[in-house]
Structure formats: C-alpha cells, structure tokens
C-alpha positions in Angstrom: 284.6 -32.2 100.3 281.1 -33.5 99.3 278.9 -30.6 98.2 275.2 -30.8 99.0 272.5 -29.7 96.7 268.9 -28.8 97.4 266.4 -31.4 96.1 263.4 -29.4 97.0 262.6 -26.1 98.7 259.4 -26.1 100.8 257.9 -22.8 101.8 255.3 -22.1 104.5 253.5 -18.9 105.4 252.3 -18.5 109.0 249.3 -16.1 109.6 248.1 -15.3 113.0 247.0 -12.3 115.0 249.3 -10.5 117.4 249.9 -12.6 120.5 248.9 -15.9 118.8 252.4 -17.4 119.4 254.1 -17.2 116.0 257.5 -16.2 117.4 257.4 -18.7 120.2 256.3 -21.4 117.7 259.2 -20.7 115.4 261.8 -20.5 118.2 260.6 -23.8 119.7 260.7 -25.4 116.3 264.3 -24.4 115.7 265.5 -24.6 119.3 264.1 -28.1 119.8 266.0 -29.3 116.7 269.3 -28.3 118.4 268.7 -30.4 121.4 271.0 -33.5 121.8 268.0 -35.8 122.2 266.6 -34.7 118.8 270.0 -35.1 117.2 270.4 -38.6 118.5 267.2 -39.8 116.9 266.7 -37.6 113.9 267.8 -38.5 110.4 268.5 -34.9 109.6 269.9 -31.6 111.1 268.0 -28.4 110.9 270.5 -25.6 110.2 269.7 -21.9 109.9 271.1 -20.6 106.6 271.6 -17.2 108.4 273.7 -17.8 111.5 272.4 -14.6 113.2 268.8 -15.9 112.7 269.7 -19.3 114.1 271.5 -17.7 117.2 268.5 -15.5 117.9 266.0 -18.3 117.6 268.1 -20.6 119.7 268.5 -17.8 122.3 264.7 -17.4 122.4 264.4 -21.1 123.0 267.0 -21.2 125.7 265.4 -18.3 127.4 262.1 -20.2 127.6 263.9 -23.4 128.8 266.3 -21.8 131.4 264.5 -18.8 132.8 260.8 -19.2 131.6 261.1 -15.9 129.6 259.2 -15.5 126.4 260.7 -13.9 123.3 259.6 -10.5 122.2 257.2 -10.6 119.2 258.2 -9.0 115.9 255.9 -5.9 116.1 254.9 -4.9 112.6 258.0 -6.6 111.2 257.9 -9.3 108.5 260.7 -11.9 108.6 261.5 -14.9 106.5 263.8 -17.7 107.8 265.6 -20.2 105.7 266.6 -23.6 107.1 268.5 -26.4 105.4 267.4 -29.9 106.3 270.7 -31.7 106.0 271.1 -35.4 106.0 272.7 -37.3 108.8 274.7 -40.4 108.0 272.5 -43.5 108.4 274.3 -46.1 110.6 275.8 -48.7 108.3 275.3 -46.8 105.2 277.9 -47.0 102.5 279.1 -43.7 101.1 278.9 -43.5 97.3 281.7 -41.4 96.0 280.1 -40.0 93.0 276.7 -39.2 94.5 275.9 -35.8 95.8 273.8 -35.4 98.9 270.3 -34.0 98.3 269.1 -31.7 101.0 265.7 -30.1 101.6 265.2 -26.5 102.5 262.4 -25.0 104.5 261.5 -21.3 104.2 259.3 -20.0 107.0 257.5 -16.7 106.3 256.1 -14.8 109.3 253.4 -12.3 108.4 252.8 -9.7 111.2 249.5 -10.2 113.0 249.0 -6.5 113.5 248.7 -6.1 109.7 245.4 -8.0 109.8 244.1 -5.8 112.7 245.0 -2.3 111.8 245.3 -0.1 108.7 248.8 0.8 107.4 250.4 3.9 108.9 250.9 5.7 105.6 251.9 4.8 102.0 255.3 3.4 102.9 253.9 0.8 105.2 251.1 0.0 102.8 253.7 -0.7 100.1 255.7 -2.8 102.5 252.7 -4.9 103.2 252.1 -5.6 99.5 255.8 -6.5 99.0 255.8 -8.7 102.0 252.7 -10.6 100.8 254.3 -11.0 97.4 257.1 -12.8 99.1 254.6 -15.3 100.5 253.2 -16.2 97.1 255.8 -18.9 96.5 254.7 -20.7 99.7 253.4 -24.3 99.4 251.5 -24.3 102.6 249.9 -21.5 104.7 249.0 -22.0 108.4 246.1 -20.0 109.8 246.6 -19.8 113.5 243.7 -19.9 116.0 244.8 -18.8 119.4 243.7 -21.2 122.2 244.0 -18.4 124.8 241.5 -16.3 122.9 239.1 -19.3 122.8 239.4 -19.6 126.6 238.8 -15.9 126.9 235.6 -16.3 124.9 234.5 -19.6 126.5 230.9 -20.2 125.6 231.0 -17.5 123.0 233.8 -18.7 120.9 232.1 -17.6 117.7 232.8 -14.0 118.6 236.5 -14.6 118.3 236.4 -17.1 115.5 234.1 -15.0 113.3 236.3 -11.9 113.8 239.5 -13.9 113.2 238.5 -15.3 109.8 236.8 -12.0 108.8 240.0 -10.1 109.6 242.0 -12.6 107.4 239.5 -12.1 104.6 239.5 -8.3 104.8 243.2 -8.2 105.0 243.5 -10.2 101.8 240.8 -8.1 100.0 242.8 -4.9 100.8 245.8 -6.3 98.9 243.9 -7.7 96.0 244.1 -4.9 93.5 247.9 -4.4 94.1 248.6 -8.2 93.8 246.4 -9.0 90.8 247.8 -7.2 87.8 244.9 -6.4 85.5 242.7 -8.6 87.7 244.3 -11.7 86.4 244.4 -14.6 89.0 247.8 -15.9 90.0 249.3 -19.3 89.1 251.9 -19.2 91.9 250.0 -19.0 95.2 249.7 -21.1 98.4 247.2 -23.9 97.5 247.1 -25.7 100.9 245.8 -23.6 103.8 245.8 -25.5 107.2 243.9 -24.3 110.2 246.1 -24.7 113.3 245.3 -24.3 117.0 248.3 -22.6 118.6 248.9 -22.9 122.4 246.9 -26.1 122.3 248.4 -27.1 125.6 245.9 -24.7 127.2 243.0 -27.0 126.0 244.3 -30.4 127.1 241.0 -32.1 126.6 240.7 -30.9 123.0 241.6 -33.4 120.2 241.9 -32.3 116.6 238.5 -33.5 115.7 237.0 -31.4 118.5 238.9 -28.4 117.2 237.6 -29.0 113.6 234.0 -29.4 115.0 234.3 -26.1 116.9 235.4 -24.3 113.8 232.6 -25.7 111.7 230.0 -25.1 114.4 231.0 -21.6 115.3 232.4 -20.1 112.1 231.7 -22.2 109.1 230.2 -19.3 107.2 233.2 -17.0 107.8 235.7 -19.8 106.9 233.7 -20.3 103.6 233.9 -16.6 102.9 237.6 -16.6 103.5 237.9 -19.6 101.1 235.9 -17.7 98.5 238.2 -14.7 98.7 241.4 -16.8 98.5 240.0 -18.5 95.4 239.7 -15.1 93.8 243.5 -14.8 93.9 244.3 -18.1 92.3 244.0 -19.5 88.8 242.2 -22.9 88.7 240.6 -22.6 92.2 239.7 -26.3 92.0 243.4 -26.9 92.8 243.0 -25.3 96.2 242.5 -26.6 99.7 241.4 -24.1 102.3 240.3 -25.1 105.8 240.2 -28.8 105.0 243.2 -29.8 107.2 243.5 -29.2 110.9 246.4 -29.5 113.3 247.1 -28.9 117.0 250.3 -27.0 117.8 252.0 -26.1 121.1 255.5 -24.8 121.6 255.8 -26.0 125.2 253.8 -26.5 128.4 253.5 -23.2 130.1 253.1 -23.0 133.9 253.6 -20.1 136.3 257.4 -19.5 136.4 258.1 -22.6 134.3 258.1 -23.5 130.6 258.6 -27.2 129.8 260.0 -27.0 126.3 260.1 -30.8 125.9 256.3 -31.0 126.2 255.4 -29.9 122.7 252.5 -30.8 120.4 252.5 -31.0 116.6 255.8 -29.2 116.0 257.3 -32.4 114.6 254.5 -32.3 111.9 255.3 -28.9 110.5 258.1 -30.1 108.1 256.2 -33.3 107.1 253.1 -31.2 106.4 255.1 -28.7 104.3 256.7 -31.5 102.3 253.9 -34.0 101.9 250.5 -32.2 101.7 251.4 -30.2 98.6 252.9 -33.2 97.0 249.9 -35.5 97.6 247.4 -32.8 96.6 249.3 -31.7 93.5 249.3 -35.2 92.1 245.6 -35.5 92.4 245.0 -32.1 91.0 247.3 -32.7 88.0 245.7 -36.1 87.2 242.2 -34.4 87.4 243.2 -31.7 84.9 242.3 -32.6 81.3 244.2 -29.7 79.7 247.9 -28.8 80.0 247.3 -25.3 81.3 249.6 -23.0 83.3 248.5 -24.3 86.6 249.1 -28.0 85.7 252.5 -27.1 84.4 253.3 -25.1 87.6 252.1 -27.9 89.9 254.1 -30.5 88.0 257.2 -28.4 88.3 256.7 -28.2 92.1 256.6 -31.9 92.6 258.9 -33.2 89.9 262.2 -32.8 91.8 261.1 -35.0 94.7 259.0 -37.5 92.7 261.7 -38.1 90.1 264.3 -38.8 92.8 262.2 -41.7 93.9 260.1 -43.0 91.0 262.4 -42.5 88.0 265.5 -41.0 86.7 264.1 -40.4 83.2 264.3 -36.7 82.0 260.9 -35.0 82.1 259.3 -35.0 78.6 256.9 -32.4 77.3 254.1 -31.4 76.6 252.4 -32.0 79.9 249.8 -34.5 78.6 252.7 -36.8 77.7 254.2 -36.3 81.1 251.0 -37.2 82.8 250.5 -40.2 80.6 254.0 -41.5 81.3 254.2 -40.7 85.0 250.6 -41.2 86.2 251.2 -44.8 87.2 254.4 -44.2 89.1 253.0 -41.0 90.7 249.9 -42.9 91.9 251.9 -45.9 93.0 254.3 -43.6 94.9 251.5 -41.9 96.8 249.8 -45.2 97.6 253.1 -46.3 99.2 253.2 -43.1 101.2 249.6 -43.3 102.4 248.7 -46.9 103.1 249.8 -49.4 105.7 252.7 -50.5 103.6 254.6 -47.3 104.1 256.8 -48.9 106.8 257.9 -51.5 104.3 258.7 -48.9 101.7 260.6 -47.0 104.4 262.7 -50.2 105.3 263.4 -50.8 101.6 264.6 -47.2 101.3 266.9 -47.7 104.3 268.3 -50.9 102.8 269.1 -48.9 99.6 270.5 -46.0 101.6 268.1 -43.8 99.6 268.1 -40.7 101.9 265.3 -38.7 100.2 263.1 -41.7 100.1 263.9 -42.4 103.8 263.1 -38.8 104.8 259.8 -38.7 102.8 258.6 -42.0 104.1 259.5 -41.0 107.6 257.4 -37.8 107.0 254.6 -40.0 105.9 254.9 -42.1 109.0 254.9 -39.0 111.1 251.7 -37.8 109.5 250.1 -41.1 110.1 251.1 -41.0 113.7 249.8 -37.5 114.0 246.4 -38.7 112.9 246.5 -41.7 115.3 247.4 -39.3 118.1 244.5 -37.1 117.2 246.8 -34.1 116.6 246.4 -33.9 112.8 243.3 -34.2 110.6 243.9 -34.4 106.9 241.4 -33.7 104.2 239.5 -36.7 102.8 239.6 -35.3 99.3 
C-alpha cells in the first residue's frame, strides 16, 4: 500500500474573545469538508488525525445543520486540532509506482478567549497559559477575530469595542512576555503573519472586506499599531512581520431564528489557502531582502523549502544561506509570479497535465485567493 508523507505542515493560531465564534468556525470548516458536494469537487480530503476530534467536530456541524443547535464553547480550554490534507486521485491521472504521495497537514490552535479577558485563577492556570502560548509559537499564521455581533451591539460607537479588543490582545501578550522571552531575547520562531478576520460576517451583509478594513483603520488604528508594536517585541527581525495588513471576512453559516444554513458560508474555503500561501509569499520577499544570513533568514528558508523545492527544483539545498539565495532567487521569484499574476491558471493546467499534485493544490490555493479578492472577501497586503 502506498504510504503518504507530509510535504509541509501549516499551523494557524486563532485568537478571539469568548463568544466570537471560534468553535463554530472550526466545526463548520471540518464538517463542510465532509459533505458529499465538497468531496465531489475537491482535489483533497480533510481528515482529522484524531478520530475523536473529527467525530466531535462533525457532530457539532450536524447539530447546526439538522437541529440548528450551536456547539458548546471550550471554556478556558486550549485545544489543538491536526488535519491531514490528503490528495484525491485526479481523473485520468497515471499512478507512478515509485512515487510517494505528498500530503499537507494543517494544525489549528484554539486559544481560549477568556484568557484575554480575565486574570488566571492561580499559578497552575497561569503556567498553563504560558505553555499553551508556547505551543502557538510554531504557527505560520495567526487570525485575530473581530466579532460582527459585537460591532452591531456597538453600532455608531464601534470604537468602544474595537479599542478594547486590540488592547486586550496587547495586554494579554504583555503578561506572557517575561515567561516567553528567556533573558529578554526575541524569538526566531513566532507567527509572522497576523490576519484580522471578521467572524459572523453574515450579520453584516452589506459589508465588504474593504469596508471592514476601513472601519478598523478609522476606529482603532492606534490600538492596532500598539498591538503590532508589542508583537514586534517578541520576534527577532521585526521587519519580517506582517500584523494587521491582511483582512478577511468569515462566516460559518447563515443564522436565522430556528434555522442554520450551513451551506451559506463565507471565507472558510480561504483558511487553508491563507495558511499555505501567505507565509510562503511573504517569506520569499523577506529572505531576498535580508543581506545577512542570520537565524531568521535560515528559519524562514527552512519553512518554505519543502514546498518550493517540490515545484521549482529537485536539487539538494546548499549552504550557507547566501549561496542558497543566490541560486534559488530566480526560481523563487518566478514561482511566486506564476502564483500571483494572471497566468496562474496556465500554470495550474500545466501542473494538471503533469499530474503534479502539490503544484495543482498550491495553484488552486492561489486561484482561491484571487477569487476571494475579486469577491471582496479577502484583502491582501500590498507589501
């Protein structure tokens, strides 16, 4: 039997206050991927690595779909979920006997919202918070959730909610700083792309992503800048950091009295492409901008090499880093151009002709992100 291997592990951390919809979001993401319609059209399956986790999330989803019942939130509990993104056979593809199948893996870290809103209940919980946050440090992308219901509750005075939200995030991080930074030394491994996401966006149907971005800038630009400054204190080479430059609208379903329409979702199909593509595209630019082969450049290169080499070259990675950059800069730049310009669909078709599964998946992700922008659900940084 053909054994699959993991080409790349993408990790995301989801931050949001209690009631912001994190559990519903995760349940809808996983449950929707189990629907027959998704499986008919998708190139991949989303499989929970822990069967119990998968059953619980699917049960949450079916409860919303069948009886309009919401799942219980994980009060004061941090949970990480691991999903294998396993290839589906492409119709007409020829199986190569000697070739192993490269899967992707998504790790979803859920950070309890209450931990941003209240002090720990004793030293045991304080230690648990620190250990939990350490588990998030390997994440490639962090999502900061803004709750659309709270915006509605503060209509006309949205700044009251938004200022408090970003300030709570900032203060929560500051409280962990001494425990996380040994000797005050900034971290090499740390989420370097922080996306601001509007959860429950179905409650604001007239809102597009540009309007969401404008609201954040108008009402809480100072607080977002302060949060960015605190995050930069955690990370070595803060120039290789993107905080609050990308925005996305998310909705797990359309909620009506006594009815939850789980098929009417917004932005959930972008979570995996965002996790896979944004760190990749940003890391390439950051690496090429670095003149010295420091720890951060080495780390960033190690995070993107498995995927890039699958597509651009099969040559073993040389060292030191300056040699790597000199050799791979043209192919890296060319690769990203193919994934970000109008020729991405051509590159996608070529990958399908060659039955190159990872290239097919990544170019599909690129097409998904382009469509997300055209649909005014996603707004990517211009940097």
